[in-house]
C-alpha positions as CSV (number, residue, x, y, z in Angstrom):
1,M,0.1,0.0,0.0
2,K,2.9,2.4,0.9
3,D,4.7,1.7,-2.4
4,E,1.6,2.2,-4.5
5,T,0.9,5.6,-2.8
6,M,4.5,6.7,-3.4
7,G,4.2,5.6,-7.1
8,Q,0.9,7.6,-7.4
9,E,2.6,10.7,-5.8
10,D,5.6,10.5,-8.4
11,A,3.2,10.3,-11.3
12,A,1.4,13.3,-10.1
13,Q,4.7,15.2,-9.8
14,D,5.8,14.3,-13.3
15,A,2.4,15.3,-14.8
16,E,2.8,18.7,-13.0
17,A,6.3,19.2,-14.4
18,C,5.1,18.5,-18.0
19,A,2.4,21.0,-17.6
20,E,4.8,23.7,-16.5
21,A,7.3,23.0,-19.2
22,L,4.5,23.3,-21.8
23,E,3.3,26.6,-20.2
24,S,6.9,28.1,-20.4
25,L,7.2,27.1,-24.0
26,D,4.0,28.9,-24.6
27,R,5.5,32.1,-23.0
28,I,8.8,31.9,-24.9
29,S,8.7,31.4,-28.8
30,L,11.5,31.3,-31.3
31,D,10.5,34.8,-32.7
32,E,11.6,36.4,-29.5
33,I,15.2,35.3,-30.3
34,A,16.8,37.2,-33.4
35,F,20.3,36.6,-34.7
36,D,22.2,39.5,-36.5
37,D,24.5,38.1,-39.1
38,S,26.2,41.5,-39.9
39,G,29.0,40.6,-37.5
40,V,29.8,37.1,-39.1
41,D,31.3,36.9,-42.5
42,V,30.1,33.6,-44.1
43,Q,31.4,33.1,-47.5
44,D,29.9,31.3,-50.6
45,K,26.4,31.1,-48.9
46,P,23.5,33.4,-49.8
47,E,22.1,35.6,-47.1
48,I,18.9,34.3,-45.7
49,E,16.6,36.5,-43.9
50,A,14.1,34.7,-41.9
51,Q,11.1,36.1,-40.1
52,P,9.0,34.4,-37.4
53,D,5.9,32.6,-38.7
54,D,3.7,33.9,-36.0
55,Q,4.4,37.6,-36.7
56,D,2.0,39.5,-38.8
57,A,3.3,41.3,-42.0
58,D,1.8,44.6,-40.8
59,D,4.1,44.4,-37.7
60,V,7.3,44.3,-39.7
61,E,8.9,47.3,-41.6
62,P,12.1,45.8,-43.3
63,A,13.5,48.9,-44.8
64,E,13.3,51.1,-41.7
65,D,14.6,48.1,-39.6
66,E,17.8,47.8,-41.7
67,A,18.4,51.6,-41.8
68,G,17.8,51.8,-38.1
69,H,20.3,48.9,-37.7
70,E,23.0,50.7,-39.6
71,D,22.5,53.9,-37.8
72,T,22.7,52.1,-34.5
73,E,25.9,50.4,-35.5
74,S,27.6,53.6,-36.5
75,E,26.5,55.7,-33.6
76,A,26.9,53.0,-30.9
77,G,30.4,54.3,-29.8
78,N,29.3,57.9,-29.6
79,Q,25.9,57.7,-27.7
80,P,25.6,57.2,-24.0
81,E,23.6,54.1,-22.6
82,S,20.1,54.9,-21.9
83,D,18.1,53.2,-18.9
84,T,14.9,52.8,-20.9
85,S,16.4,51.7,-24.3
86,E,16.5,48.1,-25.4
87,E,19.6,48.9,-27.6
88,T,22.8,46.9,-26.7
89,I,26.5,48.0,-27.1
90,L,28.2,45.9,-29.8
91,L,31.3,44.4,-28.9
92,D,33.1,45.4,-32.2
93,S,32.8,49.0,-31.2
94,L,35.3,48.4,-28.2
95,P,39.0,48.7,-28.8
96,A,40.7,46.1,-30.8
97,E,42.6,44.8,-27.8
98,D,39.2,44.2,-26.0
99,S,37.7,42.1,-29.0
100,L,37.0,38.6,-28.4
101,T,39.3,37.1,-31.0
102,R,41.3,33.9,-31.3
103,E,43.4,32.1,-33.9
104,L,42.0,29.2,-35.6
105,P,44.1,26.1,-34.6
106,G,46.0,24.4,-37.4
107,L,45.9,27.3,-39.8
108,G,49.4,28.6,-39.2
109,S,49.9,31.7,-41.1
110,A,46.4,31.9,-42.5
111,P,44.8,35.2,-41.9
112,A,43.0,35.4,-38.6
113,V,39.4,35.2,-38.8
114,D,37.6,37.5,-36.4
115,E,35.1,35.4,-34.7
116,T,33.8,38.3,-32.6
117,I,30.2,37.5,-31.6
118,A,28.0,40.6,-31.7
119,M,26.2,39.9,-28.4
120,G,24.3,43.0,-28.7
121,D,22.5,41.5,-31.7
122,I,20.7,39.0,-29.4
123,P,17.9,40.7,-27.7
124,L,16.8,39.5,-24.3
125,P,13.3,37.8,-24.2
126,S,10.5,40.2,-23.6
127,V,7.1,39.7,-22.2
128,P,4.5,39.7,-25.1
129,S,1.8,42.2,-25.1
130,A,-1.8,41.2,-24.7
131,R,-2.4,41.5,-28.5
132,E,0.7,39.4,-29.3
133,A,-0.4,36.8,-26.7
134,E,-3.9,36.6,-28.4
135,V,-2.3,36.2,-31.9
136,R,0.1,33.5,-30.7
137,H,-2.7,31.6,-29.1
138,R,-4.8,31.9,-32.4
139,K,-1.8,30.5,-34.4
140,M,-0.9,27.7,-31.9
141,S,-0.4,24.5,-33.8
142,P,-2.9,21.5,-33.3
143,K,0.0,19.3,-32.2
144,R,0.9,21.7,-29.4
145,C,-2.7,22.0,-28.3
146,N,-3.2,18.2,-28.4
147,L,0.0,17.9,-26.2
148,M,-1.3,20.5,-23.7
149,V,-4.7,18.8,-23.5
150,A,-3.0,15.4,-23.1
151,G,-1.0,16.8,-20.2
152,V,-4.2,18.2,-18.5
153,V,-5.9,14.8,-19.1
154,A,-2.9,12.9,-17.7
155,V,-2.8,15.1,-14.6
156,A,-6.6,14.5,-14.1
157,L,-6.2,10.8,-14.5
158,V,-3.4,10.7,-12.1
159,A,-5.3,12.7,-9.5
160,G,-8.5,10.6,-10.1
161,G,-6.5,7.4,-9.7
162,A,-4.9,8.6,-6.5
163,G,-8.4,9.6,-5.2
164,Y,-9.8,6.2,-6.2
165,A,-6.9,4.4,-4.5
166,A,-7.4,6.4,-1.3
167,W,-11.2,5.7,-1.2
168,N,-10.5,2.0,-2.0
169,G,-8.0,1.9,0.8
170,Y,-10.6,3.5,3.2
171,Q,-13.1,1.0,2.2
172,Q,-10.7,-1.9,2.8
173,E,-9.8,-0.5,6.2
174,Q,-13.5,-0.3,7.1
175,A,-14.2,-3.8,5.9
176,A,-11.2,-5.1,7.9
177,A,-12.5,-3.3,11.0
178,V,-16.0,-4.8,10.6
179,A,-14.4,-8.3,10.0
180,A,-12.3,-7.8,13.2
181,S,-15.3,-6.8,15.3
182,A,-17.2,-9.8,14.1
183,H,-14.5,-12.0,15.8
184,T,-14.3,-9.9,19.0
185,M,-16.0,-11.0,22.1
186,M,-18.6,-8.3,23.3
187,S,-19.5,-7.7,26.9
188,V,-23.3,-7.4,27.3
189,Q,-25.6,-6.7,30.3
190,I,-29.0,-8.3,31.0
191,G,-31.7,-7.5,33.5
192,V,-32.0,-9.7,36.5
193,H,-33.6,-9.3,39.9
194,A,-33.1,-11.9,42.8
195,A,-33.9,-10.4,46.2
196,G,-31.1,-10.9,48.8
197,L,-28.7,-12.3,46.3
198,D,-25.0,-11.3,46.6
199,C,-23.0,-13.3,44.2
200,S,-19.7,-12.4,45.9
201,T,-20.8,-14.7,48.7
202,G,-23.4,-16.9,46.9
203,S,-23.3,-18.4,43.4
204,R,-23.8,-16.6,40.2
205,I,-26.9,-17.0,37.9
206,P,-26.5,-19.5,35.2
207,V,-27.8,-18.2,31.8
208,Q,-28.4,-20.6,28.8
209,V,-27.4,-19.1,25.6
210,S,-28.3,-20.5,22.2
211,G,-28.3,-19.1,18.6
212,Q,-25.8,-18.0,15.9
213,D,-22.9,-15.6,15.7
214,A,-22.2,-13.3,12.8
215,D,-20.2,-16.0,10.9
216,G,-23.4,-18.3,11.1
217,S,-21.7,-20.6,13.6
218,S,-24.2,-22.3,16.1
219,V,-23.8,-21.3,19.7
220,S,-25.0,-23.3,22.8
221,E,-23.4,-22.7,26.1
222,T,-24.1,-21.7,29.7
223,L,-22.7,-18.3,30.9
224,Y,-22.9,-16.8,34.3
225,V,-24.0,-13.2,35.4
226,D,-23.9,-11.4,38.8
227,E,-26.8,-9.9,40.6
228,H,-26.5,-6.9,38.3
229,G,-26.7,-9.0,35.1
230,R,-23.1,-8.5,34.2
231,G,-20.6,-11.3,33.1
232,I,-21.8,-12.4,29.6
233,K,-19.4,-12.2,26.6
234,L,-20.5,-13.1,23.2
235,L,-19.5,-12.6,19.4
236,P,-21.9,-10.4,17.5
237,G,-24.9,-12.4,16.5
238,D,-28.5,-13.4,17.4
239,Y,-29.2,-15.3,20.5
240,T,-31.9,-16.8,22.8
241,L,-31.3,-16.3,26.5
242,S,-33.0,-18.2,29.4
243,I,-32.2,-18.8,33.1
244,A,-30.8,-22.5,33.5
245,A,-31.3,-22.9,37.2
246,S,-31.5,-21.1,40.4
247,P,-28.4,-19.5,42.0
248,I,-27.8,-20.2,45.8
249,A,-27.6,-17.3,48.2
250,A,-25.1,-17.4,51.0
251,D,-28.1,-18.2,53.5
252,G,-29.0,-21.1,51.3
253,T,-31.9,-19.4,49.5
254,I,-33.1,-21.1,46.3
255,Y,-35.1,-19.0,43.7
256,T,-38.0,-20.0,41.4
257,V,-36.5,-20.2,37.9
258,P,-38.5,-18.1,35.4
259,T,-39.6,-20.0,32.3
260,T,-39.4,-16.9,30.1
261,K,-36.9,-16.6,27.2
262,A,-35.5,-13.5,25.5
263,Q,-34.4,-13.0,21.9
264,V,-31.5,-10.4,21.7
265,T,-29.0,-9.2,19.0
266,V,-25.4,-8.5,20.1
267,K,-23.9,-5.6,18.0
268,S,-21.3,-3.8,20.2
269,D,-19.2,-4.1,23.2
270,G,-20.8,-2.9,26.5
271,Q,-24.4,-3.2,25.1
272,D,-27.1,-3.0,27.6
273,L,-29.8,-5.7,26.9
274,S,-31.8,-5.2,30.1
275,A,-34.8,-3.9,28.2
276,Q,-35.0,-7.0,25.9
277,A,-33.8,-9.6,28.4
278,A,-35.2,-9.1,32.0
279,F,-35.6,-12.0,34.4
280,K,-37.2,-11.9,37.9
281,L,-36.3,-14.8,40.3
282,K,-38.8,-15.0,43.1
283,V,-38.2,-16.5,46.5
284,P,-40.6,-19.3,47.2
285,S,-41.6,-20.6,50.7
286,A,-38.5,-22.4,51.9
287,D,-40.5,-25.6,52.9
288,T,-41.6,-26.0,49.2
289,V,-38.1,-26.2,47.9
290,T,-37.4,-29.7,46.4
291,D,-34.2,-31.7,46.4
292,D,-34.2,-31.5,42.6
293,Q,-34.1,-27.8,42.7
294,I,-31.2,-27.8,45.1
295,D,-29.2,-30.3,43.1
296,A,-29.6,-28.4,39.9
297,A,-28.5,-25.2,41.5
298,A,-25.6,-26.9,43.1
299,K,-24.6,-28.5,39.7
300,Y,-24.4,-25.1,38.0
301,A,-22.6,-23.6,41.0
302,E,-19.9,-26.2,40.8
303,E,-19.5,-25.9,36.9
304,G,-19.0,-22.1,37.0
305,G,-21.4,-20.3,39.3
306,A,-19.2,-20.6,42.5
307,S,-15.5,-19.7,42.9
308,S,-14.7,-23.4,43.5
309,A,-16.3,-26.9,43.8
310,A,-15.8,-26.7,47.6
311,T,-17.8,-23.4,47.7
312,A,-20.5,-24.9,45.7
313,K,-20.7,-27.7,48.2
314,V,-21.0,-25.4,51.2
315,L,-23.9,-23.5,49.4
316,Q,-25.7,-26.7,48.7
317,Q,-25.4,-27.7,52.3
318,A,-26.8,-24.3,53.3
319,A,-29.7,-24.6,50.9
320,T,-30.6,-28.1,52.2
321,A,-30.4,-26.9,55.9
322,R,-32.5,-23.9,55.2
323,R,-35.2,-26.0,53.5
324,D,-35.2,-28.6,56.2
325,A,-35.5,-25.9,59.0
326,A,-38.5,-24.4,57.1
327,V,-40.1,-27.8,56.8
328,N,-39.7,-28.5,60.5
329,A,-41.1,-25.0,61.3
330,V,-44.1,-25.7,59.2
331,S,-44.7,-29.1,60.8
332,A,-44.3,-27.6,64.3
333,Q,-46.9,-24.8,63.4
334,K,-49.3,-27.4,62.0
335,A,-49.0,-29.5,65.2
336,Q,-49.6,-26.5,67.4
337,A,-52.6,-25.6,65.3
338,A,-54.0,-29.1,65.9
339,R,-53.5,-28.7,69.6
340,D,-55.0,-25.4,69.5
341,A,-57.9,-26.6,67.6
342,D,-58.4,-29.4,70.1
343,A,-58.2,-27.0,73.0
344,R,-60.8,-24.8,71.3
345,H,-63.0,-27.7,70.5
346,K,-65.6,-28.1,73.2
347,A,-68.5,-30.9,73.5
348,T,-71.5,-31.6,75.6
349,D,-73.8,-34.6,75.5
350,L,-76.0,-32.9,72.9
351,Y,-73.8,-30.6,70.8
352,Q,-70.2,-29.5,70.1
353,L,-68.6,-26.4,69.0
354,D,-65.2,-24.5,68.4
355,I,-64.2,-21.5,70.4
356,P,-63.4,-18.6,68.1
357,V,-59.7,-18.0,67.3
358,E,-59.9,-14.5,68.3
359,W,-61.1,-15.8,71.8
360,Y,-58.5,-18.5,72.2
361,G,-56.3,-18.0,75.2
362,K,-58.4,-15.2,76.4
363,V,-61.4,-17.2,77.7
364,E,-62.1,-20.3,79.6
365,T,-65.1,-22.6,79.9
366,W,-67.3,-24.5,82.5
367,Q,-69.7,-27.2,81.5
368,N,-72.8,-28.6,83.2
369,G,-74.7,-31.2,81.2
370,S,-75.9,-29.6,78.0
371,T,-75.1,-26.1,79.3
372,L,-71.7,-24.5,78.4
373,C,-70.5,-21.2,79.7
374,I,-67.6,-19.2,78.2
375,Y,-66.2,-16.5,80.5
376,L,-63.4,-14.1,80.7
377,A,-60.1,-15.9,81.5
378,G,-59.4,-15.7,85.3
379,D,-62.9,-14.3,86.0
380,S,-65.7,-16.8,86.1
381,D,-68.1,-14.1,87.3
382,T,-67.8,-12.3,83.9
383,P,-69.5,-14.6,81.4
384,I,-69.3,-13.6,77.7
385,V,-71.9,-16.1,76.4
386,T,-73.8,-19.0,77.9
387,L,-75.1,-21.8,75.6
388,V,-78.3,-23.9,76.7
389,A,-79.9,-26.7,74.7
390,V,-83.7,-26.5,74.7
391,R,-86.1,-29.2,73.4
392,E,-88.4,-28.2,70.5
393,G,-91.6,-26.7,71.9
394,E,-90.1,-25.5,75.1
395,S,-89.4,-21.8,75.8
396,F,-86.1,-20.3,77.0
397,T,-85.7,-17.4,79.4
398,P,-82.2,-16.0,79.9
399,D,-80.8,-15.0,83.3
400,E,-81.5,-11.6,84.7
401,G,-79.5,-8.9,82.9
402,D,-78.7,-11.2,79.9
403,T,-80.1,-11.0,76.3
404,V,-80.6,-13.7,73.8
405,L,-77.9,-13.2,71.3
406,G,-78.7,-16.0,68.9
407,A,-79.7,-19.6,68.3
408,A,-78.6,-22.8,66.4
409,N,-81.0,-25.6,65.6
410,L,-79.3,-29.0,65.9
411,G,-81.7,-30.8,63.7
412,N,-82.3,-33.5,66.3
413,G,-85.2,-31.9,68.2
414,Y,-83.0,-29.4,70.1
415,T,-82.1,-25.8,69.7
416,V,-79.0,-24.1,71.4
417,Y,-79.6,-20.6,72.6
418,A,-76.8,-18.2,73.2
419,S,-77.4,-15.4,75.8
420,G,-75.2,-13.0,77.8
421,P,-74.7,-9.3,78.6
422,V,-74.6,-6.9,75.8
423,Y,-71.1,-5.5,76.6
424,P,-70.9,-2.9,73.9
425,Y,-73.8,-1.2,75.7
426,V,-73.5,-2.2,79.2
427,V,-69.8,-1.5,79.7
428,P,-69.7,2.1,78.5
429,Q,-72.9,2.9,80.5
430,T,-71.5,1.2,83.6
431,I,-68.2,3.1,83.5
432,N,-70.1,6.4,83.2
433,G,-72.8,5.4,85.9
434,R,-75.6,5.8,83.5
435,T,-77.4,2.5,84.2
436,Q,-79.7,2.2,87.2
437,N,-79.0,-1.5,87.9
438,P,-75.5,-2.2,86.6
439,V,-74.4,-5.9,86.7
440,S,-71.0,-4.8,88.0
441,T,-68.3,-2.3,87.5
442,Y,-65.2,-3.0,85.4
443,P,-61.7,-1.6,85.3
444,M,-60.8,0.1,82.1
445,D,-58.5,-2.6,80.7
446,T,-61.3,-5.2,81.3
447,A,-63.9,-3.0,79.8
448,I,-61.7,-2.5,76.6
449,E,-61.1,-6.3,76.4
450,L,-64.8,-7.1,76.8
451,V,-65.9,-4.8,74.1
452,E,-63.3,-6.2,71.7
453,L,-64.1,-9.9,72.4
454,T,-67.7,-9.3,71.8
455,T,-67.3,-7.4,68.5
456,G,-64.5,-9.6,67.2
457,N,-61.9,-6.8,67.5
458,R,-63.8,-5.0,64.8
459,Y,-64.4,-2.0,67.1
460,T,-62.5,-0.3,70.0
461,Y,-64.0,0.7,73.3
462,S,-63.7,4.5,72.2
463,Q,-65.6,3.8,68.9
464,V,-68.4,2.1,70.7
465,K,-68.7,4.6,73.5
466,N,-68.3,7.8,71.5
467,V,-69.8,6.9,68.2
468,L,-71.9,3.7,67.9
469,V,-73.6,4.0,71.3
470,G,-73.1,7.6,72.3
471,K,-73.9,9.3,75.5
472,D,-77.7,8.6,75.3
473,G,-77.1,4.8,75.3
474,K,-78.4,3.3,72.1
475,A,-79.0,-0.3,73.3
476,D,-80.3,-1.6,70.0
477,A,-77.3,-0.5,68.1
478,A,-74.9,-1.8,70.7
479,T,-76.6,-5.2,70.8
480,K,-76.5,-5.5,67.0
481,L,-72.7,-5.3,67.1
482,E,-72.5,-8.4,69.3
483,T,-75.3,-10.5,67.8
484,D,-73.8,-9.9,64.3
485,Y,-70.3,-11.1,65.3
486,L,-71.6,-14.2,67.1
487,A,-74.0,-15.0,64.4
488,Q,-71.0,-15.0,62.0
489,I,-68.3,-16.6,64.1
490,L,-69.6,-18.7,67.0
491,L,-73.1,-20.1,66.1
492,P,-72.1,-21.7,62.8
493,S,-69.7,-24.0,64.6
494,I,-72.4,-25.5,66.9
495,K,-73.2,-28.9,65.6
496,A,-75.2,-32.0,67.1
497,Q,-73.1,-34.6,68.8
498,D,-72.4,-37.7,66.9
């Protein structure tokens, strides 16, 4: 490439030199140089007077020219030199001893021939006038014109060839750059989200990559990214990305593997593909993680996701321990729930029921035949509700100060009635001393708990006192709060005994 460029530069310089030479020839023509033969005696040859072929006849006056020439010759030694005259001083007007003469070699005694050259007869080249330049241009020979045109064309061709070579070189460089980039590994970033994952202490996320690179070669490999989606290097091409397995966090967390796949095109280094390839790895309940999930995560951790096989083994053990602990915790919760359910389950000779979850641990019971009383824990004198089974056709009258709060038909000829104080009404009135025959008085913490129990924690004491019941004591509104809760929670659980 360097030699070719130097050759092109030399050719351009040669063409430029030719053009300059032709131009100089155009400026100086033979008619500008005239020889005067008056000073040279040539024997046996006719005198030939030649005139330039490019000079017009009107511009030449021979008679006056010759006369002027003779006058000039005779007066040359007597007239002073003028600054503006184009006349020259003839050498033969100088003294004899200053003449440029020499003896011809080999002639012996032959008379010396004066070879003095009349230098003054050779005028210096002059710059042509505008008219002369125009005349010369019109009389320029076709051959000369062709030579000049050929020179210009040659220069143009050389310049054009150099430009083409430069453009061709640029194109080749660009093609080489593209070809080189097609075989250069490009770093790309994808979008991932895995809560709690730190790949510096856990394993990286395995990404399955398949597709074709720019050369058409098939690609199928597993690459690994950190929690920020960095770590993939690929040749330019089109690929399909998916998550191969779960990573393992330092605490043993295993993630749910998304089933989505992403189509991406790798074009440049540092390309961000998070908009086209985004994967969210969720954290499932630890007790639901299977051995297969842990084994797959450990396999990929050992193959490249972890710093070493030993680290992968440690992470696998952490995942197994975490899963086992979660399974044990769930089992313990279920066992406790069973015990609680058994403790909440109550039965008489005619019916059975479950104490509401909201009441569990806060109430206790006593039983007498088919009568069951549920009272405030540690205070048997503060019943919340009393259940009594009554045969069909018989009437039921609650204890003094109690109100029938609901009933449940057992379907075996008996009906269970629920009765008790209307605490959302009684408690606020008793605390304020508004009732004439209060059942009892209650400390504030007890009053608050009684209101919450009988309304299922749906209302607070302040709400019941200041809004729902009010200072005037709206018994019907307060009663409805309690009856509605019991009808929804307690009464549906009352069933006939098997």
